[in-house]
N, C-alpha and C positions, 0 to 999 in steps of 0.2 A: 504494500501500500504505500502510495506517496505521501509524503509530508506537506502539510501545509504551513505556511507561514500566515499568522494572524496578524491583524492590522489593528492592534490594540494601542490604547494611548501611550501605555509604557514602553512598546516596541517602538512607537514613533518618537518618542522623547528621546532614546536613544540613538536610533538614525537620523532623524530630522527629517526635513520635507523630502517628499518624492520628488522625481523630475518633472511629474506631471503637474503636480502640486505647485512648483516653480512657473511651469509656464501657464497654468491656468490662472494662477495669480497675477503673472505680468499682464496677461491679457484683459483682465478683470480691471487692474490698475489704469491700463491705456483707455478702455471704454468709459469708467468713471471720470476720468479727466477729461475726456471729450465732452460728457454730459455737463459737467460742471462748468467749463468753458463756455458754454452756450448761454449760461444764468439764464435759464428758462424758470428756475425757482423764485417765487415772490415770497420772501421773507425779509424782515427788516435787519435780523441778526446776519445774514448772508449778503445783503446789498454791499455791492461794491467791495466784497472781500475775496481775496485769491487764496484759493485754498490748495495747499500742496498735497498730494498724496504720495507717500514715500513708500508704502508698500503695502500689499493685500495679503494676505495669508489665509486660503481657503481650509477647511477641515478636510481630514482624510476623505470623506464620503462627498464633498464639493457641494455640500447642502448648506454650509455656512461659511462666512468669511469675515475676518476680521480686517478692518480698513485702518491703517495707521496714518494720520494725517495731522497736518499743523496749518493755521492761517498765517499768510504771508506776513514776516515781521513778528509773528507769535504775540499780536494783541488780540484780546478777547478770546482766548482760547476755549473755555467752559462754555459760552453762548453759542459759538460756532460750532463746537461739539455736538451739542444739545440740537442745533437746528438740524443739524445734517441727520442726526438719529431720529428727528421727527420728519424728516422727509426721505427716510429710507426707502420706503415702499415706491414712492416714484421714481427714485433714483435706480432700484431695482428693476422697474419696468422698461424704463429706457435704456437701461444697459442690456436688457434680455433682447431689444432690436437690433442692438449691434454685435453681440457675440452668438455665436454658433455652438450651444451646449445642450444638452438635454434638460437641463434645470437650471436657472439664474440662483446663484446663492443668495441667502437671506444676509443682508449686511449688518456689521455693528462697527460704529465708528469709534475710535478711541484716540485720544492724543499722543502722538509721538514725542515721547520723551528724550530720545538720541539728542534733539538741537540742543534742549537746555544742559544736557550731561555735557557736550561738546564746549559749550558756553562756560561751563562750571571749570572743566578742565583747562582752558584759554585762560581763564582767570587766573586759576592756581600758578599756572607757567609763567605768567607776566609778572607774579608777585615779586617784592624786593628781596623775599626770602630765598626764592629758587633764583632768582637772578644773581644773588651773591654765591650761590652754590656753584653755578655755571661758571662765575667769573673767578672762582678761587683757584690758584696753581694749582697742578698736580703734586702732590705730597710726596708720592714714590718716585717719580721722574719716569724716564722711559724704559728704564731697564725692566718694570713689573709688568710691562704689557707683553 
């Protein structure tokens, strides 16, 4: 009897996303960016706001997708994310017209915190304490290398 590999969440966390998940996530990201670029959503929280879609992670069964996004400039993040989640049904329908999949995944919008982390690291690297460490001469000389 042939052994079957189960697609359990435990197995997925060890191996990471499949090639198909990556490909579908990228297709969803492009379709969602096109829909948002058109600006058809009439919501005061989204009016005049450019939203960056950094990544879309579909679930292993492709029924759900987590959308990591950030408003350009990082201003008013919470209201923008809430507005996107409020209009996720409309966005899902518009995306379904653009992509060729059996099912269009249900969307969940979350803030992409990688921008804030990058800014935090940048601030630490520019601090005077780190600059002092970088400017300090090597104590061991060149022979230690």
